[in-house]
C-alpha positions in Angstrom: 91.3 103.2 115.8 92.1 106.0 118.3 93.5 109.4 117.3 97.3 109.7 117.6 100.3 111.4 116.0 103.2 109.6 114.6 106.4 111.4 114.1 108.6 109.4 111.3 111.9 110.5 112.5 111.4 108.9 116.0 110.9 105.5 114.7 113.7 103.0 114.2 114.2 101.4 110.7 111.8 98.4 111.2 109.3 100.4 112.7 109.4 102.7 109.9 109.3 100.0 107.2 106.4 98.4 109.0 104.4 101.7 109.2 105.4 102.2 105.5 104.0 98.9 104.4 100.9 99.6 106.4 100.4 103.0 104.7 100.7 101.4 101.4 98.2 98.7 102.4 95.8 101.8 102.9 96.4 103.3 99.7 99.4 105.7 100.0 101.4 105.4 96.7 103.7 108.4 97.3 106.9 109.2 98.9 106.5 110.4 102.6 109.3 112.6 103.9 111.5 111.3 106.9 110.3 114.4 109.0 106.6 113.8 108.4 104.1 114.1 111.1 101.2 111.3 110.3 98.0 111.7 112.0 95.5 108.8 112.4 91.9 110.0 113.3 89.4 107.4 113.7 88.7 105.9 110.2 91.3 108.2 108.3 95.1 108.7 108.2 96.4 112.2 107.2 99.8 111.9 105.6 102.1 114.9 104.1 103.5 113.3 100.8 105.7 114.6 98.4 104.2 115.0 94.7 106.5 112.0 93.3 105.6 108.6 93.1 108.8 106.8 92.7 112.5 107.4 93.0 112.8 107.0 89.4 110.4 109.7 88.7 112.6 112.1 91.5 115.7 111.8 89.5 114.1 112.5 86.2 112.4 115.4 87.2 114.6 116.7 89.7 116.0 120.2 88.3 119.9 120.2 87.6 120.2 123.9 87.9 118.4 124.8 91.0 120.3 123.3 94.2 117.8 124.4 96.6 114.7 123.3 95.2 112.5 120.8 97.2 109.6 118.7 95.6 106.4 120.1 96.9 104.4 118.4 100.1 100.8 117.8 99.7 98.7 116.6 102.7 96.8 113.5 101.7 93.9 111.8 103.7 93.3 108.2 103.1 90.6 106.0 104.6 91.8 103.0 106.9 91.1 99.8 105.5 93.5 97.8 107.4 94.0 98.5 111.4 97.5 99.1 112.7 98.5 95.9 114.5 101.1 98.0 116.6 101.3 100.9 118.6 103.8 103.4 117.2 102.7 106.3 119.5 
């Protein structure tokens, strides 16, 4: 797969859903921010993810007293097991 950068905020809703399903097929089980810059390099995809896995976990762990708090972002790297069928660049 050729190297490319995909900005999640520039994708349409259908493209974003297809891209998220592709990330999940390659092992991404974390929430991806809407303004994420997703990089594919040869055999790997590099994704900035929040440190929460589900929306329920976000609601229960979200502090109620701190209004400006955001979940921490961790950059994760996944091996591409299923090739991307569409061109999102």
